[in-house]
C-alpha positions in Angstrom: 59.7 33.9 -7.8 63.3 34.5 -9.1 64.3 33.9 -12.7 67.0 31.5 -11.7 64.4 29.2 -10.1 62.3 28.8 -13.2 62.0 25.4 -14.9 61.5 25.1 -18.7 59.5 22.3 -20.2 56.1 20.6 -19.5 56.7 20.5 -15.7 56.8 24.3 -15.5 53.0 24.7 -15.2 52.7 22.1 -12.4 55.7 23.5 -10.6 54.3 27.1 -10.7 51.0 25.7 -9.5 52.6 24.1 -6.5 54.4 27.3 -5.6 51.2 29.2 -5.8 49.5 26.8 -3.5 52.5 26.9 -1.1 52.3 30.7 -1.1 48.6 30.7 -0.4 49.1 28.1 2.4 51.8 30.2 4.0 49.7 33.4 3.8 46.8 31.6 5.4 49.0 30.3 8.2 50.6 33.7 8.7 47.4 35.6 9.1 46.0 32.9 11.4 49.1 33.5 13.5 48.4 37.2 13.5 44.9 36.5 14.8 46.3 34.3 17.5 48.7 37.1 18.6 45.9 39.6 18.6 43.8 37.3 20.8 46.6 37.1 23.3 46.7 40.9 23.5 43.1 40.8 24.7 43.9 38.2 27.3 46.8 40.3 28.5 44.6 43.3 28.9 42.1 41.3 30.9 44.8 40.0 33.2 46.2 43.4 33.7 42.7 44.8 34.4 41.9 42.3 37.1 45.3 42.7 38.6 45.0 46.5 38.8 41.5 46.3 40.2 42.3 43.9 43.0 45.6 45.6 44.0 44.0 49.0 43.9 41.2 47.9 46.1 43.5 46.3 48.6 45.8 49.3 48.8 42.8 51.6 49.2 41.4 49.6 52.0 44.9 49.4 53.6 44.9 53.2 53.7 41.4 53.3 55.1 41.9 50.6 57.8 45.5 51.4 58.6 46.3 47.7 58.4 49.5 46.4 56.8 47.9 43.0 56.0 45.9 44.6 53.2 49.1 45.9 51.7 50.4 42.3 51.8 47.3 41.2 50.0 47.9 43.9 47.4 51.5 42.8 47.0 50.7 39.1 46.7 47.9 39.7 44.2 50.2 42.0 42.2 52.9 39.3 42.1 50.4 36.6 41.1 48.9 38.6 38.2 52.4 39.8 37.2 53.5 36.1 36.9 50.4 35.2 35.0 50.7 38.1 32.6 54.4 37.3 32.0 53.7 33.6 31.3 50.9 34.6 28.9 53.2 37.0 27.1 55.8 34.2 26.8 53.2 32.0 25.1 52.3 34.8 22.8 55.9 35.3 21.9 56.3 31.7 20.9 54.4 32.5 17.7 56.8 35.2 16.6 59.6 32.9 15.2 57.2 31.1 12.9 55.8 34.4 11.6 59.3 35.5 10.8 60.1 32.2 9.2 57.1 32.6 6.8 58.3 36.1 6.0 61.8 34.8 5.1 60.4 32.0 3.0 58.0 34.3 1.1 60.8 36.7 0.5 63.3 34.1 -0.8 60.7 32.5 -3.1 58.3 35.2 -4.2 59.9 38.7 -3.8 59.9 41.0 -6.8 62.6 43.5 -7.8 61.7 46.5 -9.9 63.5 49.8 -10.4 65.9 49.1 -7.5 63.0 48.5 -5.1 62.2 45.2 -3.5 58.6 44.1 -2.8 57.6 41.1 -0.6 54.7 40.2 1.5 54.1 39.6 4.4 56.6 41.6 6.4 54.6 42.7 9.5 57.0 41.3 12.1 60.2 42.4 10.2 58.9 45.9 9.5 58.2 46.3 13.2 61.8 45.3 14.0 63.4 47.8 11.6 60.9 50.6 12.1 63.3 52.6 14.3 66.2 52.6 11.9 65.1 55.7 9.8 65.1 57.7 13.1 68.5 56.5 14.3 67.0 54.9 17.4 68.1 51.3 16.6 71.5 50.0 17.8 71.8 47.6 14.9 71.4 48.1 11.2 69.5 45.5 9.1 68.3 45.5 5.5 64.7 46.7 5.9 63.7 44.9 2.7 65.3 41.5 3.5 63.8 39.8 6.6 66.1 37.6 8.7 65.0 34.6 10.8 65.2 34.7 14.6 68.6 33.5 15.8 68.6 30.1 17.5 69.1 30.1 21.2 70.4 26.6 21.6 74.1 27.8 21.9 73.2 30.0 24.8 73.0 27.2 27.3 70.5 26.7 30.1 71.3 30.0 31.8 70.9 31.9 28.5 67.6 30.2 27.8 66.4 31.0 31.3 67.3 34.7 31.0 65.5 34.9 27.6 62.4 33.1 28.9 62.2 35.5 31.9 63.0 38.6 30.0 59.3 39.1 29.2 58.6 39.6 32.9 60.6 42.7 33.0 59.2 44.4 29.9 57.7 47.7 31.2 54.3 47.1 29.6 54.2 43.7 31.5 55.7 44.7 34.8 53.7 47.9 35.2 51.6 48.5 37.3 52.0 45.2 39.1 55.5 46.2 40.4 53.9 49.3 42.0 51.5 47.1 44.0 54.5 45.1 45.3 56.2 48.2 46.7 53.3 49.1 48.9 53.9 46.4 51.6 57.6 47.0 52.2 57.0 50.8 52.3 54.3 50.3 54.9 56.4 47.9 57.0 59.3 50.3 57.1 57.2 53.2 58.1 57.9 55.2 55.0 54.2 55.2 54.3 51.7 55.7 57.1 48.3 54.5 55.7 45.6 57.0 56.5 42.5 57.6 54.5 43.1 61.3 54.5 46.3 60.7 52.5 44.4 59.6 49.5 43.5 62.2 46.9 40.0 63.5 47.1 39.2 62.6 43.5 40.3 59.0 44.2 37.8 58.7 47.1 35.1 60.3 45.1 35.6 57.9 42.2 36.3 54.8 44.2 33.5 55.2 46.7 30.5 54.8 44.2 32.2 51.7 42.8 32.3 50.1 46.2 36.0 49.9 46.6 36.4 52.5 49.3 33.5 54.2 51.1 33.9 58.0 51.0 35.0 59.4 54.3 32.5 61.6 56.2 
């Protein structure tokens, strides 16, 4: 709370009590949002795990059977899981603006200045954004102590909104390894890859065989 926001008189106690309740409610909502974001991380890992397993199995059988159709199965499953993971990531990212708004509100109403330092909580999302600045890896400079809200995208138009909504699909941690599974089918059809079981590393056959993905060659 800033000194300029204080109210003198009998209403001060009630006003301070309202601010305290507001702060508590904001913190409760904020950490609930954090839990939701963490829950989405678990879903994303599950989606990626299923996608990798199915694509890897299809590619392995494609090498064993020398059949391009199995590479097509791997490519289609990779694309499907890639899209599902990207959509799930977009749903997770919808919580970020509200988290940042709470950080901005808490800073504006409840930050404390002491000895030239500024203290405010929570700042999880903002601290992540400005974390690279001390290392010189960030292209833009922002005040690490003063959070800023997410910029509105309404002025970008439909094309701008579309590009922003599809950007998550091309994040490396979302695209990989699904995009690798997609490359198997065109490589096989162009003859750049000749699927033979002997082409697979021996440690892959040893590990995959007991799991039932690819029988070890004899």
